mmJSON file of the N, C-alpha and C atoms, coordinates in Angstrom:
{"data_MODEL":{"atom_site":{
"group_PDB":["ATOM","ATOM","ATOM","ATOM","ATOM","ATOM","ATOM","ATOM","ATOM","ATOM","ATOM","ATOM","ATOM","ATOM","ATOM","ATOM","ATOM","ATOM","ATOM","ATOM","ATOM","ATOM","ATOM","ATOM","ATOM","ATOM","ATOM","ATOM","ATOM","ATOM","ATOM","ATOM","ATOM","ATOM","ATOM","ATOM","ATOM","ATOM","ATOM","ATOM","ATOM","ATOM","ATOM","ATOM","ATOM","ATOM","ATOM","ATOM","ATOM","ATOM","ATOM","ATOM","ATOM","ATOM","ATOM","ATOM","ATOM","ATOM","ATOM","ATOM","ATOM","ATOM","ATOM","ATOM","ATOM","ATOM","ATOM","ATOM","ATOM","ATOM","ATOM","ATOM","ATOM","ATOM","ATOM","ATOM","ATOM","ATOM","ATOM","ATOM","ATOM","ATOM","ATOM","ATOM","ATOM","ATOM","ATOM","ATOM","ATOM","ATOM","ATOM","ATOM","ATOM","ATOM","ATOM","ATOM","ATOM","ATOM","ATOM","ATOM","ATOM","ATOM","ATOM","ATOM","ATOM","ATOM","ATOM","ATOM","ATOM","ATOM","ATOM","ATOM","ATOM","ATOM","ATOM","ATOM","ATOM","ATOM","ATOM","ATOM","ATOM","ATOM","ATOM","ATOM","ATOM","ATOM","ATOM","ATOM","ATOM","ATOM","ATOM","ATOM","ATOM","ATOM","ATOM","ATOM","ATOM","ATOM","ATOM","ATOM","ATOM","ATOM","ATOM","ATOM","ATOM","ATOM","ATOM","ATOM","ATOM","ATOM","ATOM","ATOM","ATOM","ATOM","ATOM","ATOM","ATOM","ATOM","ATOM","ATOM","ATOM","ATOM","ATOM","ATOM","ATOM","ATOM","ATOM","ATOM","ATOM","ATOM","ATOM","ATOM","ATOM","ATOM","ATOM","ATOM","ATOM","ATOM","ATOM","ATOM","ATOM","ATOM","ATOM"],
"id":[1,2,3,4,5,6,7,8,9,10,11,12,13,14,15,16,17,18,19,20,21,22,23,24,25,26,27,28,29,30,31,32,33,34,35,36,37,38,39,40,41,42,43,44,45,46,47,48,49,50,51,52,53,54,55,56,57,58,59,60,61,62,63,64,65,66,67,68,69,70,71,72,73,74,75,76,77,78,79,80,81,82,83,84,85,86,87,88,89,90,91,92,93,94,95,96,97,98,99,100,101,102,103,104,105,106,107,108,109,110,111,112,113,114,115,116,117,118,119,120,121,122,123,124,125,126,127,128,129,130,131,132,133,134,135,136,137,138,139,140,141,142,143,144,145,146,147,148,149,150,151,152,153,154,155,156,157,158,159,160,161,162,163,164,165,166,167,168,169,170,171,172,173,174,175,176,177,178,179,180,181,182,183],
"type_symbol":["N","C","C","N","C","C","N","C","C","N","C","C","N","C","C","N","C","C","N","C","C","N","C","C","N","C","C","N","C","C","N","C","C","N","C","C","N","C","C","N","C","C","N","C","C","N","C","C","N","C","C","N","C","C","N","C","C","N","C","C","N","C","C","N","C","C","N","C","C","N","C","C","N","C","C","N","C","C","N","C","C","N","C","C","N","C","C","N","C","C","N","C","C","N","C","C","N","C","C","N","C","C","N","C","C","N","C","C","N","C","C","N","C","C","N","C","C","N","C","C","N","C","C","N","C","C","N","C","C","N","C","C","N","C","C","N","C","C","N","C","C","N","C","C","N","C","C","N","C","C","N","C","C","N","C","C","N","C","C","N","C","C","N","C","C","N","C","C","N","C","C","N","C","C","N","C","C","N","C","C","N","C","C"],
"label_atom_id":["N","CA","C","N","CA","C","N","CA","C","N","CA","C","N","CA","C","N","CA","C","N","CA","C","N","CA","C","N","CA","C","N","CA","C","N","CA","C","N","CA","C","N","CA","C","N","CA","C","N","CA","C","N","CA","C","N","CA","C","N","CA","C","N","CA","C","N","CA","C","N","CA","C","N","CA","C","N","CA","C","N","CA","C","N","CA","C","N","CA","C","N","CA","C","N","CA","C","N","CA","C","N","CA","C","N","CA","C","N","CA","C","N","CA","C","N","CA","C","N","CA","C","N","CA","C","N","CA","C","N","CA","C","N","CA","C","N","CA","C","N","CA","C","N","CA","C","N","CA","C","N","CA","C","N","CA","C","N","CA","C","N","CA","C","N","CA","C","N","CA","C","N","CA","C","N","CA","C","N","CA","C","N","CA","C","N","CA","C","N","CA","C","N","CA","C","N","CA","C","N","CA","C","N","CA","C","N","CA","C","N","CA","C"],
"label_alt_id":[null,null,null,null,null,null,null,null,null,null,null,null,null,null,null,null,null,null,null,null,null,null,null,null,null,null,null,null,null,null,null,null,null,null,null,null,null,null,null,null,null,null,null,null,null,null,null,null,null,null,null,null,null,null,null,null,null,null,null,null,null,null,null,null,null,null,null,null,null,null,null,null,null,null,null,null,null,null,null,null,null,null,null,null,null,null,null,null,null,null,null,null,null,null,null,null,null,null,null,null,null,null,null,null,null,null,null,null,null,null,null,null,null,null,null,null,null,null,null,null,null,null,null,null,null,null,null,null,null,null,null,null,null,null,null,null,null,null,null,null,null,null,null,null,null,null,null,null,null,null,null,null,null,null,null,null,null,null,null,null,null,null,null,null,null,null,null,null,null,null,null,null,null,null,null,null,null,null,null,null,null,null,null],
"label_comp_id":["MET","MET","MET","ASN","ASN","ASN","ALA","ALA","ALA","SER","SER","SER","TYR","TYR","TYR","ILE","ILE","ILE","ARG","ARG","ARG","ILE","ILE","ILE","ASN","ASN","ASN","GLN","GLN","GLN","LEU","LEU","LEU","ILE","ILE","ILE","GLN","GLN","GLN","LYS","LYS","LYS","LEU","LEU","LEU","PRO","PRO","PRO","ILE","ILE","ILE","SER","SER","SER","LYS","LYS","LYS","ALA","ALA","ALA","SER","SER","SER","ILE","ILE","ILE","TRP","TRP","TRP","ARG","ARG","ARG","LYS","LYS","LYS","VAL","VAL","VAL","LYS","LYS","LYS","GLN","GLN","GLN","GLY","GLY","GLY","THR","THR","THR","PHE","PHE","PHE","PRO","PRO","PRO","ALA","ALA","ALA","PRO","PRO","PRO","VAL","VAL","VAL","LYS","LYS","LYS","LEU","LEU","LEU","SER","SER","SER","VAL","VAL","VAL","GLY","GLY","GLY","ILE","ILE","ILE","THR","THR","THR","ALA","ALA","ALA","TRP","TRP","TRP","ARG","ARG","ARG","THR","THR","THR","THR","THR","THR","ASP","ASP","ASP","ILE","ILE","ILE","GLU","GLU","GLU","THR","THR","THR","TRP","TRP","TRP","LEU","LEU","LEU","SER","SER","SER","GLN","GLN","GLN","CYS","CYS","CYS","GLU","GLU","GLU","GLU","GLU","GLU","VAL","VAL","VAL","SER","SER","SER","LYS","LYS","LYS"],
"label_asym_id":["A","A","A","A","A","A","A","A","A","A","A","A","A","A","A","A","A","A","A","A","A","A","A","A","A","A","A","A","A","A","A","A","A","A","A","A","A","A","A","A","A","A","A","A","A","A","A","A","A","A","A","A","A","A","A","A","A","A","A","A","A","A","A","A","A","A","A","A","A","A","A","A","A","A","A","A","A","A","A","A","A","A","A","A","A","A","A","A","A","A","A","A","A","A","A","A","A","A","A","A","A","A","A","A","A","A","A","A","A","A","A","A","A","A","A","A","A","A","A","A","A","A","A","A","A","A","A","A","A","A","A","A","A","A","A","A","A","A","A","A","A","A","A","A","A","A","A","A","A","A","A","A","A","A","A","A","A","A","A","A","A","A","A","A","A","A","A","A","A","A","A","A","A","A","A","A","A","A","A","A","A","A","A"],
"label_entity_id":["1","1","1","1","1","1","1","1","1","1","1","1","1","1","1","1","1","1","1","1","1","1","1","1","1","1","1","1","1","1","1","1","1","1","1","1","1","1","1","1","1","1","1","1","1","1","1","1","1","1","1","1","1","1","1","1","1","1","1","1","1","1","1","1","1","1","1","1","1","1","1","1","1","1","1","1","1","1","1","1","1","1","1","1","1","1","1","1","1","1","1","1","1","1","1","1","1","1","1","1","1","1","1","1","1","1","1","1","1","1","1","1","1","1","1","1","1","1","1","1","1","1","1","1","1","1","1","1","1","1","1","1","1","1","1","1","1","1","1","1","1","1","1","1","1","1","1","1","1","1","1","1","1","1","1","1","1","1","1","1","1","1","1","1","1","1","1","1","1","1","1","1","1","1","1","1","1","1","1","1","1","1","1"],
"label_seq_id":[1,1,1,2,2,2,3,3,3,4,4,4,5,5,5,6,6,6,7,7,7,8,8,8,9,9,9,10,10,10,11,11,11,12,12,12,13,13,13,14,14,14,15,15,15,16,16,16,17,17,17,18,18,18,19,19,19,20,20,20,21,21,21,22,22,22,23,23,23,24,24,24,25,25,25,26,26,26,27,27,27,28,28,28,29,29,29,30,30,30,31,31,31,32,32,32,33,33,33,34,34,34,35,35,35,36,36,36,37,37,37,38,38,38,39,39,39,40,40,40,41,41,41,42,42,42,43,43,43,44,44,44,45,45,45,46,46,46,47,47,47,48,48,48,49,49,49,50,50,50,51,51,51,52,52,52,53,53,53,54,54,54,55,55,55,56,56,56,57,57,57,58,58,58,59,59,59,60,60,60,61,61,61],
"pdbx_PDB_ins_code":[null,null,null,null,null,null,null,null,null,null,null,null,null,null,null,null,null,null,null,null,null,null,null,null,null,null,null,null,null,null,null,null,null,null,null,null,null,null,null,null,null,null,null,null,null,null,null,null,null,null,null,null,null,null,null,null,null,null,null,null,null,null,null,null,null,null,null,null,null,null,null,null,null,null,null,null,null,null,null,null,null,null,null,null,null,null,null,null,null,null,null,null,null,null,null,null,null,null,null,null,null,null,null,null,null,null,null,null,null,null,null,null,null,null,null,null,null,null,null,null,null,null,null,null,null,null,null,null,null,null,null,null,null,null,null,null,null,null,null,null,null,null,null,null,null,null,null,null,null,null,null,null,null,null,null,null,null,null,null,null,null,null,null,null,null,null,null,null,null,null,null,null,null,null,null,null,null,null,null,null,null,null,null],
"Cartn_x":[6.026,7.259,8.021,9.287,10.06,10.558,10.419,10.963,12.379,13.117,14.558,14.685,15.532,15.748,17.253,17.462,18.818,18.874,19.824,20.106,20.815,20.819,21.355,22.923,23.592,25.024,25.348,24.493,24.669,24.16,23.207,22.627,23.622,24.283,25.292,26.514,26.828,27.849,27.434,26.152,25.652,25.3,24.942,24.439,25.454,25.589,26.629,25.995,25.267,24.699,24.976,24.994,25.337,24.027,24.238,23.061,22.248,22.724,21.965,21.097,21.684,20.962,19.806,20.04,18.942,17.861,18.209,17.094,16.357,17.148,16.531,15.574,16.034,15.148,13.787,14.023,12.847,11.884,12.374,11.54,10.874,11.538,10.9,10.014,10.015,9.26,9.864,11.2,11.762,12.672,12.553,13.248,12.332,12.323,11.425,11.578,10.396,10.576,10.975,11.748,12.123,10.965,11.144,10.153,10.856,10.104,10.667,10.404,11.516,11.391,11.276,11.92,11.805,12.439,12.413,12.976,14.501,14.811,16.252,16.688,15.759,16.125,15.197,15.726,15.073,15.743,14.961,15.558,14.681,15.164,14.436,14.193,13.002,12.709,13.654,14.344,15.131,14.344,13.144,12.248,12.007,11.793,11.541,12.698,13.915,15.162,15.372,15.129,15.276,14.287,13.029,12.144,12.475,12.99,13.584,14.666,15.634,16.705,16.261,15.295,14.737,14.124,13.43,12.799,13.767,14.952,15.975,16.606,16.796,17.389,16.511,15.256,14.283,14.181,14.348,14.463,15.577,16.671,17.973,18.175,17.239,17.326,16.755],
"Cartn_y":[-18.019,-17.518,-16.525,-16.803,-15.907,-14.803,-13.571,-12.319,-12.204,-11.641,-11.41,-9.879,-9.452,-8.116,-7.683,-6.475,-5.854,-4.591,-4.52,-3.312,-2.179,-1.095,0.113,-0.076,-0.636,-0.837,-1.713,-2.74,-3.61,-2.945,-2.07,-1.336,-0.439,0.335,1.301,0.677,-0.606,-1.331,-1.751,-1.937,-2.458,-1.337,-0.17,1.007,2.169,2.859,4.004,5.274,5.083,6.364,6.186,7.353,7.466,7.125,6.96,6.814,7.884,9.144,10.404,10.579,10.186,10.129,9.098,7.931,6.952,7.513,8.021,8.621,9.747,10.604,11.72,11.201,10.195,9.676,8.945,8.287,7.7,8.781,9.972,11.026,11.652,11.642,12.265,11.232,9.987,8.993,8.328,8.565,8.099,6.876,6.359,5.151,4.33,3.009,2.211,2.508,2.571,2.88,1.607,1.643,0.433,-0.02,-1.13,-1.649,-1.768,-1.599,-1.694,-3.012,-3.872,-5.246,-5.341,-4.541,-4.405,-3.138,-2.99,-1.672,-1.569,-0.637,-0.434,-1.22,-1.928,-2.614,-2.243,-1.637,-1.098,-1.776,-2.243,-2.885,-2.702,-3.02,-2.921,-4.345,-4.588,-5.859,-5.861,-7.057,-7.162,-7.058,-7.545,-7.43,-6.028,-5.213,-3.734,-3.106,-3.509,-2.865,-3.339,-4.597,-5.162,-4.52,-4.287,-3.59,-2.198,-1.463,-0.18,-0.075,-1.09,-1.152,-1.345,-2.243,-2.532,-1.276,-0.496,0.714,1.753,1.777,2.744,2.367,1.051,0.551,0.936,0.749,0.997,2.52,3.329,4.829,5.252,4.547,4.985,4.453,3.577,3.11,4.113],
"Cartn_z":[56.427,55.695,56.652,56.917,57.813,56.919,57.515,56.931,57.286,56.354,56.606,56.809,57.75,58.0,57.884,57.74,57.628,58.514,59.342,60.182,59.498,60.108,59.398,59.099,60.035,59.768,58.586,58.386,57.287,55.965,56.223,54.971,54.412,55.222,54.756,54.154,54.453,53.845,52.406,52.159,50.825,49.858,50.451,49.689,49.712,48.619,48.638,49.245,50.307,50.985,52.512,53.18,54.588,55.459,56.808,57.686,57.641,57.653,57.655,56.348,55.273,53.983,53.999,54.585,54.657,55.419,56.629,57.565,56.844,56.126,55.466,54.414,53.607,52.576,53.175,54.314,54.965,55.31,55.834,56.176,55.047,53.919,52.693,51.97,52.421,51.739,50.485,50.279,49.126,49.382,50.574,50.949,51.878,51.813,52.7,54.093,54.797,56.21,57.004,58.062,58.779,59.741,60.248,61.287,62.599,63.646,64.972,65.464,65.657,66.04,67.55,68.263,69.688,70.27,71.491,72.08,71.677,70.977,70.549,69.294,68.707,67.491,66.334,65.366,64.092,62.98,61.986,60.849,59.57,58.52,57.225,56.747,56.068,55.472,54.204,54.06,52.757,51.577,51.614,50.456,49.996,51.063,50.856,50.172,50.614,50.114,48.567,48.364,47.126,46.016,46.519,45.654,45.423,46.378,46.298,45.219,45.35,44.4,42.984,42.795,41.53,40.86,41.727,41.2,40.798,41.581,41.277,39.909,39.705,38.437,37.286,37.45,36.291,35.999,36.997,36.824,36.062,36.395,35.724,34.303,33.776,32.424,31.395],
"occupancy":[1.0,1.0,1.0,1.0,1.0,1.0,1.0,1.0,1.0,1.0,1.0,1.0,1.0,1.0,1.0,1.0,1.0,1.0,1.0,1.0,1.0,1.0,1.0,1.0,1.0,1.0,1.0,1.0,1.0,1.0,1.0,1.0,1.0,1.0,1.0,1.0,1.0,1.0,1.0,1.0,1.0,1.0,1.0,1.0,1.0,1.0,1.0,1.0,1.0,1.0,1.0,1.0,1.0,1.0,1.0,1.0,1.0,1.0,1.0,1.0,1.0,1.0,1.0,1.0,1.0,1.0,1.0,1.0,1.0,1.0,1.0,1.0,1.0,1.0,1.0,1.0,1.0,1.0,1.0,1.0,1.0,1.0,1.0,1.0,1.0,1.0,1.0,1.0,1.0,1.0,1.0,1.0,1.0,1.0,1.0,1.0,1.0,1.0,1.0,1.0,1.0,1.0,1.0,1.0,1.0,1.0,1.0,1.0,1.0,1.0,1.0,1.0,1.0,1.0,1.0,1.0,1.0,1.0,1.0,1.0,1.0,1.0,1.0,1.0,1.0,1.0,1.0,1.0,1.0,1.0,1.0,1.0,1.0,1.0,1.0,1.0,1.0,1.0,1.0,1.0,1.0,1.0,1.0,1.0,1.0,1.0,1.0,1.0,1.0,1.0,1.0,1.0,1.0,1.0,1.0,1.0,1.0,1.0,1.0,1.0,1.0,1.0,1.0,1.0,1.0,1.0,1.0,1.0,1.0,1.0,1.0,1.0,1.0,1.0,1.0,1.0,1.0,1.0,1.0,1.0,1.0,1.0,1.0],
"B_iso_or_equiv":[0.0,0.0,0.0,0.0,0.0,0.0,0.0,0.0,0.0,0.0,0.0,0.0,0.0,0.0,0.0,0.0,0.0,0.0,0.0,0.0,0.0,0.0,0.0,0.0,0.0,0.0,0.0,0.0,0.0,0.0,0.0,0.0,0.0,0.0,0.0,0.0,0.0,0.0,0.0,0.0,0.0,0.0,0.0,0.0,0.0,0.0,0.0,0.0,0.0,0.0,0.0,0.0,0.0,0.0,0.0,0.0,0.0,0.0,0.0,0.0,0.0,0.0,0.0,0.0,0.0,0.0,0.0,0.0,0.0,0.0,0.0,0.0,0.0,0.0,0.0,0.0,0.0,0.0,0.0,0.0,0.0,0.0,0.0,0.0,0.0,0.0,0.0,0.0,0.0,0.0,0.0,0.0,0.0,0.0,0.0,0.0,0.0,0.0,0.0,0.0,0.0,0.0,0.0,0.0,0.0,0.0,0.0,0.0,0.0,0.0,0.0,0.0,0.0,0.0,0.0,0.0,0.0,0.0,0.0,0.0,0.0,0.0,0.0,0.0,0.0,0.0,0.0,0.0,0.0,0.0,0.0,0.0,0.0,0.0,0.0,0.0,0.0,0.0,0.0,0.0,0.0,0.0,0.0,0.0,0.0,0.0,0.0,0.0,0.0,0.0,0.0,0.0,0.0,0.0,0.0,0.0,0.0,0.0,0.0,0.0,0.0,0.0,0.0,0.0,0.0,0.0,0.0,0.0,0.0,0.0,0.0,0.0,0.0,0.0,0.0,0.0,0.0,0.0,0.0,0.0,0.0,0.0,0.0],
"pdbx_formal_charge":[null,null,null,null,null,null,null,null,null,null,null,null,null,null,null,null,null,null,null,null,null,null,null,null,null,null,null,null,null,null,null,null,null,null,null,null,null,null,null,null,null,null,null,null,null,null,null,null,null,null,null,null,null,null,null,null,null,null,null,null,null,null,null,null,null,null,null,null,null,null,null,null,null,null,null,null,null,null,null,null,null,null,null,null,null,null,null,null,null,null,null,null,null,null,null,null,null,null,null,null,null,null,null,null,null,null,null,null,null,null,null,null,null,null,null,null,null,null,null,null,null,null,null,null,null,null,null,null,null,null,null,null,null,null,null,null,null,null,null,null,null,null,null,null,null,null,null,null,null,null,null,null,null,null,null,null,null,null,null,null,null,null,null,null,null,null,null,null,null,null,null,null,null,null,null,null,null,null,null,null,null,null,null],
"auth_seq_id":[1,1,1,2,2,2,3,3,3,4,4,4,5,5,5,6,6,6,7,7,7,8,8,8,9,9,9,10,10,10,11,11,11,12,12,12,13,13,13,14,14,14,15,15,15,16,16,16,17,17,17,18,18,18,19,19,19,20,20,20,21,21,21,22,22,22,23,23,23,24,24,24,25,25,25,26,26,26,27,27,27,28,28,28,29,29,29,30,30,30,31,31,31,32,32,32,33,33,33,34,34,34,35,35,35,36,36,36,37,37,37,38,38,38,39,39,39,40,40,40,41,41,41,42,42,42,43,43,43,44,44,44,45,45,45,46,46,46,47,47,47,48,48,48,49,49,49,50,50,50,51,51,51,52,52,52,53,53,53,54,54,54,55,55,55,56,56,56,57,57,57,58,58,58,59,59,59,60,60,60,61,61,61],
"auth_comp_id":["MET","MET","MET","ASN","ASN","ASN","ALA","ALA","ALA","SER","SER","SER","TYR","TYR","TYR","ILE","ILE","ILE","ARG","ARG","ARG","ILE","ILE","ILE","ASN","ASN","ASN","GLN","GLN","GLN","LEU","LEU","LEU","ILE","ILE","ILE","GLN","GLN","GLN","LYS","LYS","LYS","LEU","LEU","LEU","PRO","PRO","PRO","ILE","ILE","ILE","SER","SER","SER","LYS","LYS","LYS","ALA","ALA","ALA","SER","SER","SER","ILE","ILE","ILE","TRP","TRP","TRP","ARG","ARG","ARG","LYS","LYS","LYS","VAL","VAL","VAL","LYS","LYS","LYS","GLN","GLN","GLN","GLY","GLY","GLY","THR","THR","THR","PHE","PHE","PHE","PRO","PRO","PRO","ALA","ALA","ALA","PRO","PRO","PRO","VAL","VAL","VAL","LYS","LYS","LYS","LEU","LEU","LEU","SER","SER","SER","VAL","VAL","VAL","GLY","GLY","GLY","ILE","ILE","ILE","THR","THR","THR","ALA","ALA","ALA","TRP","TRP","TRP","ARG","ARG","ARG","THR","THR","THR","THR","THR","THR","ASP","ASP","ASP","ILE","ILE","ILE","GLU","GLU","GLU","THR","THR","THR","TRP","TRP","TRP","LEU","LEU","LEU","SER","SER","SER","GLN","GLN","GLN","CYS","CYS","CYS","GLU","GLU","GLU","GLU","GLU","GLU","VAL","VAL","VAL","SER","SER","SER","LYS","LYS","LYS"],
"auth_asym_id":["A","A","A","A","A","A","A","A","A","A","A","A","A","A","A","A","A","A","A","A","A","A","A","A","A","A","A","A","A","A","A","A","A","A","A","A","A","A","A","A","A","A","A","A","A","A","A","A","A","A","A","A","A","A","A","A","A","A","A","A","A","A","A","A","A","A","A","A","A","A","A","A","A","A","A","A","A","A","A","A","A","A","A","A","A","A","A","A","A","A","A","A","A","A","A","A","A","A","A","A","A","A","A","A","A","A","A","A","A","A","A","A","A","A","A","A","A","A","A","A","A","A","A","A","A","A","A","A","A","A","A","A","A","A","A","A","A","A","A","A","A","A","A","A","A","A","A","A","A","A","A","A","A","A","A","A","A","A","A","A","A","A","A","A","A","A","A","A","A","A","A","A","A","A","A","A","A","A","A","A","A","A","A"],
"auth_atom_id":["N","CA","C","N","CA","C","N","CA","C","N","CA","C","N","CA","C","N","CA","C","N","CA","C","N","CA","C","N","CA","C","N","CA","C","N","CA","C","N","CA","C","N","CA","C","N","CA","C","N","CA","C","N","CA","C","N","CA","C","N","CA","C","N","CA","C","N","CA","C","N","CA","C","N","CA","C","N","CA","C","N","CA","C","N","CA","C","N","CA","C","N","CA","C","N","CA","C","N","CA","C","N","CA","C","N","CA","C","N","CA","C","N","CA","C","N","CA","C","N","CA","C","N","CA","C","N","CA","C","N","CA","C","N","CA","C","N","CA","C","N","CA","C","N","CA","C","N","CA","C","N","CA","C","N","CA","C","N","CA","C","N","CA","C","N","CA","C","N","CA","C","N","CA","C","N","CA","C","N","CA","C","N","CA","C","N","CA","C","N","CA","C","N","CA","C","N","CA","C","N","CA","C","N","CA","C","N","CA","C","N","CA","C"],
"pdbx_PDB_model_num":[1,1,1,1,1,1,1,1,1,1,1,1,1,1,1,1,1,1,1,1,1,1,1,1,1,1,1,1,1,1,1,1,1,1,1,1,1,1,1,1,1,1,1,1,1,1,1,1,1,1,1,1,1,1,1,1,1,1,1,1,1,1,1,1,1,1,1,1,1,1,1,1,1,1,1,1,1,1,1,1,1,1,1,1,1,1,1,1,1,1,1,1,1,1,1,1,1,1,1,1,1,1,1,1,1,1,1,1,1,1,1,1,1,1,1,1,1,1,1,1,1,1,1,1,1,1,1,1,1,1,1,1,1,1,1,1,1,1,1,1,1,1,1,1,1,1,1,1,1,1,1,1,1,1,1,1,1,1,1,1,1,1,1,1,1,1,1,1,1,1,1,1,1,1,1,1,1,1,1,1,1,1,1]
}}}
């Protein structure tokens, strides 16, 4: 099964938070950590982001 990835610039277009906020949340452990695909290429697994969004929705209910 092929994994799907999303880069930071795509991520900030889909989420209402800034790059700095994403990195801060990663450091705090409240946002999924990215994976290093190669030198200079860091991305997030879309499944990790979808899971995080689902958890946010459950907390807000």
